[in-house]
C-alpha positions as CSV (number, residue, x, y, z in Angstrom):
1,M,106.7,35.0,65.4
2,K,105.5,38.1,67.3
3,I,107.4,39.3,70.4
4,M,105.1,41.0,72.8
5,F,106.4,43.4,75.5
6,S,104.4,44.3,78.5
7,S,104.0,48.0,79.5
8,D,106.3,47.3,82.5
9,S,109.0,46.0,80.2
10,I,108.7,49.0,77.8
11,L,108.9,51.4,80.8
12,G,111.9,49.5,82.1
13,F,113.7,49.9,78.8
14,F,112.8,53.6,78.9
15,F,114.3,53.9,82.4
16,I,117.5,52.2,81.2
17,S,117.7,54.6,78.2
18,L,117.3,57.5,80.6
19,I,120.0,56.1,82.9
20,C,122.4,55.7,80.0
21,I,121.8,59.2,78.6
22,G,122.0,60.8,82.0
23,L,125.2,59.0,83.1
24,M,126.9,59.5,79.8
25,G,126.2,63.3,79.7
26,N,127.2,63.9,83.3
27,L,130.4,61.8,83.1
28,V,131.5,63.5,79.8
29,L,130.9,66.9,81.4
30,F,132.7,65.8,84.6
31,T,135.6,64.6,82.5
32,L,135.8,67.9,80.7
33,Y,136.0,69.9,83.9
34,I,138.6,67.6,85.4
35,D,140.6,67.9,82.2
36,T,140.5,71.7,82.5
37,F,141.8,71.5,86.1
38,L,144.6,69.0,85.2
39,T,145.8,70.1,81.8
40,Q,144.5,73.6,81.2
41,S,144.7,75.2,84.6
42,C,144.9,78.7,83.1
43,L,141.3,78.3,81.9
44,K,139.8,77.1,85.1
45,K,137.3,79.3,87.0
46,P,135.9,79.1,90.5
47,I,132.4,78.4,89.1
48,D,133.8,75.2,87.6
49,V,133.9,73.7,91.1
50,I,130.1,74.2,91.3
51,F,129.6,72.5,88.0
52,I,131.6,69.5,89.1
53,H,129.6,69.3,92.3
54,L,126.3,69.5,90.3
55,T,127.4,66.7,87.9
56,L,128.3,64.4,90.8
57,V,125.0,65.1,92.5
58,N,123.2,64.4,89.2
59,V,125.0,61.0,88.9
60,L,124.0,60.0,92.4
61,T,120.4,61.1,91.8
62,I,120.1,59.1,88.6
63,L,121.7,56.0,90.2
64,F,119.7,55.9,93.4
65,K,116.4,56.9,91.8
66,L,116.2,55.1,88.4
67,I,118.0,51.8,89.1
68,P,115.6,50.9,91.9
69,D,112.7,51.8,89.6
70,V,114.1,49.7,86.8
71,M,114.1,46.4,88.7
72,P,110.3,46.2,89.4
73,S,109.7,46.7,85.7
74,F,111.3,43.3,85.0
75,G,109.5,41.6,87.8
76,E,112.0,42.1,90.7
77,R,109.7,43.8,93.1
78,Y,111.2,42.6,96.4
79,F,114.9,43.0,95.7
80,L,115.5,45.5,98.5
81,D,115.3,44.8,102.2
82,D,114.7,47.4,104.9
83,V,118.3,48.4,105.1
84,G,118.6,48.7,101.3
85,C,115.4,50.6,101.1
86,K,116.4,53.1,103.8
87,T,119.9,53.6,102.2
88,T,118.6,54.0,98.6
89,L,115.8,56.4,99.5
90,Y,117.9,58.5,101.9
91,I,120.7,59.0,99.4
92,Y,118.2,59.9,96.7
93,R,116.4,62.4,98.8
94,V,119.6,64.0,100.0
95,T,121.0,64.3,96.5
96,R,117.7,65.7,95.2
97,G,117.9,68.3,97.9
98,L,121.5,69.1,97.0
99,S,120.4,69.6,93.4
100,I,118.2,72.5,94.3
101,C,120.8,74.0,96.6
102,T,123.6,73.7,94.0
103,T,121.5,75.1,91.2
104,A,120.4,78.1,93.4
105,F,124.0,78.7,94.4
106,L,125.1,78.5,90.8
107,S,122.5,81.1,89.8
108,V,123.5,83.5,92.6
109,F,127.2,83.0,91.9
110,Q,126.8,83.9,88.2
111,A,124.5,86.9,89.0
112,I,127.3,88.3,91.2
113,T,130.0,87.5,88.7
114,I,128.5,89.5,85.9
115,N,127.7,92.5,88.2
116,P,129.0,95.8,86.9
117,V,132.1,97.2,88.8
118,N,130.1,100.1,90.1
119,S,127.2,97.9,91.5
120,K,126.5,97.7,95.2
121,W,127.0,93.9,95.0
122,A,130.4,94.3,93.4
123,W,132.2,93.8,96.7
124,L,130.9,90.3,96.9
125,R,132.8,89.2,93.8
126,S,136.2,89.0,95.5
127,K,134.7,86.8,98.2
128,L,132.9,84.4,96.0
129,S,135.6,81.8,95.7
130,M,135.9,81.6,99.5
131,C,132.2,80.9,99.8
132,I,132.1,77.8,97.6
133,Y,133.2,75.0,100.0
134,P,131.4,76.5,103.1
135,S,128.2,76.6,100.9
136,F,128.6,73.0,99.9
137,L,129.1,72.0,103.5
138,F,126.0,74.0,104.6
139,C,123.9,72.3,101.8
140,W,125.1,68.8,102.8
141,V,124.5,69.3,106.5
142,I,121.0,70.8,106.0
143,N,119.8,68.0,103.6
144,L,121.4,65.2,105.7
145,L,119.5,66.5,108.7
146,I,116.2,67.1,106.9
147,Y,115.9,63.5,105.7
148,I,117.3,61.8,108.8
149,H,113.8,60.6,109.6
150,I,113.9,58.3,106.6
151,I,116.2,56.0,108.5
152,E,113.6,55.5,111.2
153,T,110.3,55.5,109.3
154,V,111.0,53.8,105.9
155,R,110.7,50.1,105.4
156,A,110.7,47.7,102.4
157,R,107.4,47.4,100.7
158,N,105.6,44.1,100.8
159,N,102.0,45.1,100.1
160,F,101.3,46.5,96.6
161,T,97.7,47.6,97.4
162,T,98.6,50.1,100.1
163,A,96.5,53.0,101.1
164,G,96.6,55.9,103.5
165,L,98.8,59.0,104.1
166,G,102.5,58.5,103.5
167,Y,105.3,58.1,101.0
168,Y,105.1,55.1,98.8
169,A,107.7,54.1,96.2
170,V,107.8,51.0,94.0
171,Y,110.1,49.3,96.4
172,C,109.5,50.9,99.8
173,Q,107.1,52.9,101.9
174,T,106.9,54.9,105.1
175,E,105.2,53.7,108.2
176,Q,101.9,55.5,109.0
177,L,103.0,58.8,110.5
178,E,101.2,61.0,113.0
179,H,99.6,64.0,111.4
180,H,101.6,66.6,113.3
181,Y,104.9,64.8,112.5
182,S,104.0,64.5,108.8
183,M,103.1,68.2,108.6
184,A,106.3,69.3,110.4
185,F,108.4,67.4,107.8
186,L,106.4,68.8,104.9
187,N,106.7,72.4,106.3
188,V,110.5,72.0,106.5
189,M,110.7,70.8,102.9
190,V,108.4,73.5,101.6
191,I,110.4,76.2,103.4
192,R,113.7,74.9,102.0
193,D,112.3,74.6,98.5
194,L,110.8,78.1,98.7
195,L,114.0,79.6,100.0
196,F,116.1,78.2,97.2
197,V,113.6,78.7,94.4
198,V,113.2,82.4,95.5
199,L,117.0,82.7,95.4
200,M,117.0,81.3,91.9
201,M,114.2,83.5,90.6
202,W,115.7,86.6,92.2
203,S,119.1,86.0,90.7
204,S,117.6,85.0,87.3
205,I,115.5,88.2,87.1
206,Y,118.6,90.2,88.1
207,M,120.6,88.5,85.4
208,V,117.9,89.1,82.8
209,T,117.8,92.8,83.8
210,L,121.6,93.1,83.4
211,L,121.5,91.3,80.0
212,Y,118.8,93.7,78.8
213,K,120.8,96.8,79.9
214,H,123.9,95.3,78.2
215,R,122.0,94.8,74.9
216,Q,120.5,98.3,75.1
217,R,124.0,99.8,75.5
218,A,125.3,97.6,72.6
219,Q,122.6,98.7,70.3
220,H,123.1,102.3,71.3
221,L,126.8,102.2,70.5
222,H,126.4,100.1,67.3
223,S,129.4,98.1,68.3
224,L,129.8,94.4,67.4
225,S,132.4,94.0,70.1
226,L,129.8,94.8,72.7
227,S,127.3,92.2,71.4
228,P,126.1,89.9,74.1
229,Q,127.2,86.9,72.0
230,S,130.8,88.0,72.1
231,S,131.3,87.6,75.8
232,P,131.9,84.2,77.4
233,E,130.3,85.4,80.6
234,I,127.2,86.5,78.8
235,K,127.0,83.1,77.1
236,A,127.5,81.3,80.4
237,T,124.7,83.5,81.9
238,H,122.3,82.5,79.1
239,T,123.1,78.8,79.8
240,I,122.6,79.2,83.5
241,L,119.2,81.0,82.9
242,L,118.1,78.1,80.7
243,L,119.3,75.6,83.4
244,V,117.4,77.4,86.1
245,G,114.3,77.4,83.9
246,C,114.5,73.7,83.4
247,F,115.0,73.0,87.0
248,V,112.1,75.2,88.2
249,F,109.8,73.6,85.6
250,F,110.6,69.9,86.5
251,H,110.9,70.6,90.2
252,C,107.5,72.3,90.5
253,L,105.9,69.7,88.3
254,N,107.4,66.8,90.3
255,N,106.3,68.4,93.6
256,F,102.8,68.9,92.4
257,I,102.4,65.3,91.4
258,A,104.2,64.1,94.5
259,F,101.9,66.0,96.9
260,Y,98.9,64.8,94.9
261,F,100.1,61.3,95.2
262,L,100.9,61.7,98.9
263,Y,97.3,62.4,99.8
264,L,95.6,59.9,97.5
265,P,93.5,57.5,99.5
266,K,94.7,54.6,97.3
267,K,98.1,54.6,95.8
268,K,98.5,54.1,92.1
269,P,101.6,52.4,90.7
270,E,101.5,54.4,87.5
271,M,101.8,57.7,89.6
272,E,105.0,56.3,91.2
273,R,106.5,55.8,87.8
274,I,105.6,59.2,86.5
275,T,107.2,60.9,89.5
276,G,110.3,58.8,88.9
277,I,110.6,59.9,85.3
278,I,110.0,63.6,86.0
279,S,112.4,63.7,89.0
280,S,115.1,62.2,86.7
281,C,114.6,64.6,83.8
282,Y,116.6,67.5,85.2
283,P,119.7,65.5,86.2
284,S,119.6,63.7,82.9
285,L,119.2,66.8,80.7
286,C,121.3,69.2,82.8
287,P,124.7,68.2,81.4
288,F,123.5,68.6,77.8
289,V,122.4,72.2,78.6
290,L,125.8,72.9,80.1
291,M,127.7,71.3,77.3
292,K,126.4,73.9,74.9
293,N,129.3,76.1,75.8
294,K,131.8,73.3,76.0
295,M,131.7,71.9,72.4
296,S,135.0,73.4,71.4
297,Q,136.7,71.9,74.5
298,L,135.0,68.6,73.9
299,T,136.3,68.5,70.3
300,S,139.8,69.4,71.5
301,F,139.7,66.8,74.2
302,L,138.6,64.0,71.8
303,S,141.3,65.1,69.4
304,R,144.0,64.8,72.1
305,V,142.7,61.4,73.2
306,T,142.7,60.2,69.6
307,I,146.2,61.4,69.0
308,T,147.5,59.8,72.3
309,C,145.9,56.5,71.4
310,S,147.3,56.6,67.9
311,Q,150.8,57.3,69.2
312,R,150.6,54.5,71.7
313,T,149.4,52.1,68.9
314,F,152.3,53.0,66.6
315,S,154.9,52.8,69.3
316,R,154.1,49.2,70.0
């Protein structure tokens, strides 16, 4: 007896796998940072707060993007009403905007952290920890305001052969917008994205320059103690550079496909699914990039959990 699966079902199982991988990675990373704050306070750093914020944003992005995309794959196309559609899309868009803001802030934060003492930016290092929460507040307010129009213009989708200019997801769509209103919204999004991507690229180039100079000095002095691999800050910088590279790649690819899809005369369902997969790749892969430098802590945490569970078992 052969069991046949439709392409929608296969895609649905792929979405479920991506949800499980993304949630597992982000929750494990979140647990490690919380464990550092609670049990190893001497090891905590100001940058850990940014990592915690990024993992929470990733979890919300995965939940409010992939779960609504999973349901239509199993035949539940009309499971969201207008209120559910507005809420889901609004939270997803806000958290996606927070993702670019947090990643850019993380990159700038690390660039200033590894600055030489005699650098002209060195004076900012002492003020970094005071900037974290105001920066979070700024990012939240900006993104909440940018996407406020979703509450007015988005409605549940009841026609799956739609056409015309506008945003269309598997489960909802925008009303037909006037051209000047649509262009104003796109301009705001493009300006925000360009601003934070430029910040990422500037800080990344700056960090690469510092790493290159550090390596040149290490080779000149022939000292193993000055090797880039020996410094935790240098290892963290490598990780953040890799994270920024992943973000820029997936963000640019997703935006290219989204803009192409936006102006298609007739909307194609397969394009909707592709944008959903690409937009979820970064929040799903992000924790595994960051965990590269947390493996020893993860091993220690699992050992402590195992010992605690064993002690409770024997004490009964």
